KOLVEX-9036 format. One record per atom (N, C-alpha, C, O): z, x, y; atom name; residue number from 1. Coordinates in steps of 0.1 Angstrom, whole numbers, plus 2048, in hexadecimal, padded with zeros to 3 digits. Atoms other than C-alpha are relative to their C-alpha. Layout:
! residues N
up	east	north	atomo	num
Z	X	Y	CA	NUM
...
This chain:
! residues 68
up	east	north	atomo	num
800	80E	801	N	1
304	C28	2A9	CA	1
80A	7FA	80A	C	1
816	7FB	80A	O	1
7F8	806	7F5	N	2
310	C15	2C8	CA	2
7FE	7F1	7FF	C	2
7F4	7EC	7FB	O	2
801	80E	800	N	3
318	BF0	2CA	CA	3
7F7	7FB	80B	C	3
7F7	800	817	O	3
80A	806	7F6	N	4
2FC	BDC	2DC	CA	4
805	7F2	804	C	4
803	7EE	810	O	4
7FC	80E	7FE	N	5
30B	BB9	2D9	CA	5
80D	7FD	7F9	C	5
80F	802	7EE	O	5
7F4	803	806	N	6
32D	BAB	2D3	CA	6
802	7F1	801	C	6
800	7EB	80B	O	6
7FD	80F	800	N	7
337	B87	2C8	CA	7
80E	7FE	7FA	C	7
811	805	7F0	O	7
7F4	804	807	N	8
358	B77	2C0	CA	8
7FD	7F2	7FA	C	8
7F8	7E9	801	O	8
803	80D	807	N	9
355	B5B	2A6	CA	9
80D	7FC	7F9	C	9
816	804	7F7	O	9
7F5	804	809	N	10
36D	B46	292	CA	10
7FA	7FA	7F4	C	10
7F2	7F1	7F4	O	10
806	804	80C	N	11
365	B41	26E	CA	11
80B	800	7F5	C	11
813	809	7F4	O	11
7F6	802	80A	N	12
37B	B34	252	CA	12
80E	802	806	C	12
817	807	7FF	O	12
7F3	7FE	7FA	N	13
398	B34	26A	CA	13
804	80E	805	C	13
80F	810	809	O	13
7FE	7F2	7FC	N	14
395	B59	272	CA	14
7F8	803	80C	C	14
7ED	7FE	80E	O	14
808	7FA	7F5	N	15
38A	B6B	291	CA	15
7F7	80B	7FB	C	15
7FC	814	7F4	O	15
80A	7F6	804	N	16
36A	B7F	28B	CA	16
7FB	807	80D	C	16
7F6	800	816	O	16
806	7F8	7F5	N	17
360	B9B	2A3	CA	17
7F4	806	7FA	C	17
7F5	80F	7F1	O	17
80C	7FB	806	N	18
33C	BA2	29C	CA	18
7F8	809	80A	C	18
7F6	805	816	O	18
808	7F6	7F8	N	19
328	BC0	2AA	CA	19
7F2	802	7FA	C	19
7F1	804	7EE	O	19
80D	7FC	805	N	20
303	BC5	2A8	CA	20
7FE	80F	806	C	20
800	811	812	O	20
800	7F2	7FC	N	21
2FE	BEB	2A9	CA	21
7F1	804	804	C	21
7E8	7FC	802	O	21
80D	7FB	7FA	N	22
2E1	BFF	2B9	CA	22
7F6	802	7F5	C	22
7EA	802	7F8	O	22
80A	7FE	80A	N	23
2D1	C05	297	CA	23
7FE	7F2	7F8	C	23
7F8	7F2	7ED	O	23
802	80E	805	N	24
2D0	BDE	291	CA	24
807	7FD	7F3	C	24
803	7F5	7EB	O	24
7F7	804	80B	N	25
2EC	BDE	277	CA	25
80B	7F8	807	C	25
80D	7F8	813	O	25
7F5	808	7FB	N	26
30B	BC8	27B	CA	26
80D	805	7FA	C	26
80E	80A	7EF	O	26
7F2	7FC	804	N	27
330	BD1	27A	CA	27
809	7F4	804	C	27
809	7F0	80F	O	27
7F7	80C	7FE	N	28
349	BB4	276	CA	28
80E	804	7FD	C	28
811	80C	7F4	O	28
7F2	7FE	802	N	29
36E	BB4	279	CA	29
806	7F2	7FF	C	29
805	7EA	808	O	29
7F9	80D	802	N	30
381	B96	26A	CA	30
80F	802	803	C	30
815	80B	7FD	O	30
7F2	7FD	7FB	N	31
3A3	B92	27A	CA	31
809	7F4	7FD	C	31
806	7E8	800	O	31
7F5	80B	803	N	32
3C2	B7E	26E	CA	32
80B	804	809	C	32
80E	810	80B	O	32
7F5	7FE	7F7	N	33
3DF	B7A	286	CA	33
7FB	808	80D	C	33
801	812	811	O	33
807	7F9	7F5	N	34
3C8	B84	2A3	CA	34
80A	803	80C	C	34
812	7FA	810	O	34
7F8	7FC	7F5	N	35
3DA	B97	2BF	CA	35
80F	7FF	7FF	C	35
816	7FB	808	O	35
7F2	800	803	N	36
3FC	B99	2AF	CA	36
804	80D	7F9	C	36
7FB	815	7F6	O	36
7FB	7F4	807	N	37
411	BB5	2A0	CA	37
7FD	7FF	7F1	C	37
7FC	80A	7EA	O	37
803	802	80F	N	38
408	BA6	27D	CA	38
7F1	7FF	7FE	C	38
7ED	7FA	7F3	O	38
80E	801	801	N	39
3E3	BA9	283	CA	39
7FB	808	7F3	C	39
7FF	813	7F1	O	39
806	7FA	80C	N	40
3CF	BB0	263	CA	40
7F1	7FF	802	C	40
7EB	7F5	806	O	40
80F	7FF	7FD	N	41
3AA	BBB	265	CA	41
7F8	804	7F3	C	41
7FC	80D	7EC	O	41
809	7FD	80A	N	42
38E	BBB	24C	CA	42
7F3	804	806	C	42
7EF	7FF	811	O	42
80C	7FB	7FA	N	43
36E	BCE	253	CA	43
7F4	7FF	7F6	C	43
7F5	801	7EA	O	43
80C	801	808	N	44
34A	BC8	247	CA	44
7F4	806	808	C	44
7F3	804	814	O	44
80C	7FB	7FA	N	45
329	BDA	24E	CA	45
7F4	7FC	7F8	C	45
7F5	7FD	7EB	O	45
80C	803	807	N	46
306	BCF	245	CA	46
7F4	7FF	809	C	46
7F5	7FF	816	O	46
80C	802	7F8	N	47
2E2	BCC	250	CA	47
7FE	7F2	804	C	47
7F7	7EF	80E	O	47
801	80F	7FD	N	48
2E7	BA6	251	CA	48
80D	7FB	806	C	48
818	7FF	801	O	48
7F5	806	7F8	N	49
2FE	B93	268	CA	49
80A	7F9	7F6	C	49
816	7FC	7F6	O	49
7F7	808	809	N	50
30C	B7B	24E	CA	50
806	808	7F5	C	50
811	806	7F1	O	50
7FA	7F7	80A	N	51
311	B96	234	CA	51
80B	808	805	C	51
815	80A	7FF	O	51
7F5	7F8	7FA	N	52
326	BAB	24C	CA	52
80C	7F7	802	C	52
817	7FB	7FF	O	52
7F5	809	7FF	N	53
33B	B8C	253	CA	53
807	7FD	7F3	C	53
813	7FE	7F2	O	53
7FB	803	80D	N	54
33F	B84	22E	CA	54
808	80C	7FB	C	54
813	80A	7F5	O	54
7F9	7F4	805	N	55
349	BA8	226	CA	55
80D	802	808	C	55
817	806	802	O	55
7F4	7FF	7F9	N	56
362	BA8	242	CA	56
80B	7F6	7FC	C	56
817	7FA	7FB	O	56
7F7	80A	805	N	57
372	B88	236	CA	57
805	804	7F2	C	57
811	802	7EF	O	57
7FB	7FB	80D	N	58
374	B96	212	CA	58
80A	80B	802	C	58
814	80C	7FB	O	58
7F7	7F5	7FE	N	59
384	BB6	21F	CA	59
80D	7FB	806	C	59
818	800	802	O	59
7F4	806	7FB	N	60
39D	BA1	233	CA	60
808	7FA	7F5	C	60
814	7FB	7F6	O	60
7F9	806	80B	N	61
3A6	B8E	214	CA	61
808	80B	7F8	C	61
813	809	7F5	O	61
7FA	7F5	807	N	62
3AD	BAF	202	CA	62
80C	806	808	C	62
816	808	802	O	62
7F5	7FA	7F7	N	63
3C1	BBD	21F	CA	63
80C	7F7	801	C	63
817	7FC	801	O	63
7F5	80A	7FF	N	64
3D5	B9D	222	CA	64
809	800	7F3	C	64
815	800	7F3	O	64
7F9	7FF	80D	N	65
3DE	B9F	1FC	CA	65
808	80D	7FF	C	65
813	80D	7FA	O	65
7F9	7F3	800	N	66
3E8	BC3	200	CA	66
80C	801	809	C	66
815	809	806	O	66
7F4	7FF	7F7	N	67
400	BBD	21C	CA	67
80B	7F7	7FD	C	67
816	7F7	803	O	67
7F6	80A	804	N	68
413	BA1	20B	CA	68
808	805	7F5	C	68
812	7FF	7F1	O	68
């Protein structure tokens, strides 16, 4: 599975790095404190673009709560 396309988005105040993979699935990384030492990342994977983003944001929320 190789990335075919990459996009950077901003959603709900978070940076989203979205990859479309060679098998037409999506992998999303939701990032808080982008490009700092305090960076926190949530990951989501799905067959649908919006679902991958939603899962990444949910994972980021959990990761943020766990680090506080």
